[in-house]
C-alpha positions as CSV (number, residue, x, y, z in Angstrom):
1,M,-30.0,1.3,-43.4
2,N,-30.8,2.5,-40.0
3,R,-28.4,1.2,-37.4
4,R,-29.2,1.6,-33.8
5,S,-26.3,1.4,-31.5
6,E,-26.6,-0.1,-28.1
7,Y,-24.9,1.5,-25.1
8,S,-24.8,0.2,-21.6
9,K,-23.0,1.3,-18.6
10,R,-22.3,-0.9,-15.6
11,A,-20.6,-0.6,-12.3
12,E,-19.4,-3.3,-10.0
13,M,-18.7,-2.6,-6.4
14,N,-17.0,-4.8,-3.8
15,M,-16.7,-3.7,-0.2
16,R,-14.6,-5.1,2.6
17,F,-15.7,-4.3,6.1
18,S,-13.4,-4.9,9.1
19,D,-12.7,-3.6,12.6
20,F,-11.3,-0.1,12.9
21,E,-7.6,-0.4,13.3
22,M,-5.1,1.8,15.1
23,P,-3.5,3.4,13.3
24,P,-6.2,3.8,10.7
25,M,-4.1,2.2,8.0
26,Q,-3.2,-1.2,6.7
27,D,0.2,-2.6,6.0
28,V,1.4,0.1,3.7
29,L,0.5,3.8,3.2
30,I,1.5,5.4,-0.1
31,V,2.0,9.2,0.3
32,G,1.8,11.3,-2.8
33,R,4.2,14.3,-3.2
34,R,1.4,16.8,-2.6
35,A,-0.7,14.8,-0.2
36,P,-2.5,16.5,2.6
37,I,-0.1,14.8,5.1
38,G,3.5,14.4,4.3
39,P,6.1,11.8,5.5
40,E,6.8,13.7,8.8
41,A,3.1,13.9,9.7
42,A,2.7,10.2,8.9
43,R,5.8,9.4,11.0
44,R,4.3,11.3,14.0
45,M,0.9,9.5,13.5
46,V,2.4,6.0,13.5
47,D,4.9,6.8,16.3
48,I,2.0,8.0,18.5
49,L,-0.5,5.2,17.7
50,S,1.8,2.3,17.0
51,P,5.3,2.9,18.2
52,E,8.1,0.9,16.5
53,Q,5.6,-0.9,14.2
54,Y,6.2,1.1,10.9
55,I,9.1,2.5,9.0
56,I,8.9,5.6,6.8
57,E,10.8,5.2,3.5
58,K,11.2,8.4,1.4
59,I,11.1,7.6,-2.3
60,D,12.7,9.1,-5.3
61,H,9.6,8.9,-7.5
62,P,7.8,11.5,-9.7
63,I,4.4,11.2,-7.8
64,I,5.1,9.3,-4.6
65,E,7.0,10.9,-1.8
66,A,7.1,8.2,0.8
67,L,5.9,4.8,1.9
68,V,4.9,3.9,5.4
69,I,5.6,0.2,5.8
70,R,4.7,-2.3,8.6
71,R,8.0,-3.6,9.9
72,T,6.8,-7.2,10.0
73,L,6.6,-7.2,6.2
74,L,10.3,-6.6,6.1
75,K,10.9,-9.8,7.9
76,M,9.3,-11.7,5.1
77,L,10.7,-9.9,2.0
78,P,13.8,-7.8,1.4
79,K,13.0,-4.0,1.7
80,E,14.2,-3.2,-1.9
81,K,12.0,-6.0,-3.4
82,L,8.9,-5.0,-1.4
83,I,9.3,-1.3,-2.2
84,S,9.8,-2.1,-5.9
85,I,6.5,-4.1,-6.0
86,I,4.6,-1.5,-4.0
87,L,5.7,1.2,-6.4
88,E,5.0,-0.8,-9.5
89,E,1.4,-1.5,-8.5
90,G,0.7,1.6,-6.4
91,S,1.9,4.1,-9.0
92,T,-0.9,3.0,-11.3
93,L,-3.4,4.1,-8.7
94,A,-1.7,7.1,-7.0
95,D,-1.5,10.7,-8.0
96,E,0.5,13.5,-6.3
97,Q,-2.4,14.2,-3.9
98,A,-3.0,10.6,-3.0
99,I,-2.8,8.9,0.4
100,I,-3.5,5.2,-0.4
101,K,-3.6,2.4,2.2
102,A,-2.7,-1.0,1.0
103,Q,-3.2,-4.4,2.5
104,V,-0.3,-6.7,1.8
105,N,-0.6,-10.4,2.3
106,I,2.6,-12.4,2.0
107,V,2.6,-16.2,2.1
108,L,5.9,-17.9,2.4
109,K,6.1,-21.5,1.3
110,V,8.9,-23.6,2.7
111,S,9.7,-27.1,1.6
112,R,12.5,-29.2,3.1
113,S,13.9,-32.6,2.5
114,L,15.3,-34.5,5.4
115,E,17.6,-37.5,5.3
116,L,16.2,-40.4,7.4
């Protein structure tokens, strides 16, 4: 019996275009332990381009050295919780040489009952 196997290879690509931002990053920058720029270079970059808008958080992690986080995100979520989620998801993509930018969208839902 002659079996012929079928093989196919596909690629799907999605692109997101937006205006160039200053600094050229999103809400979070994940900096690998052996990335071309380290936490101090990232600090200088964001301090020059967007003073007081980001914090640099050094991380005790096998492959990630630091996170650069937009301060406004920390008004919406506690820092520890936000960092935990970023590390959980980002560490699946990052390696020691990585510099990964991440867009983080947080939607808070508030519901209140009022006595009339």
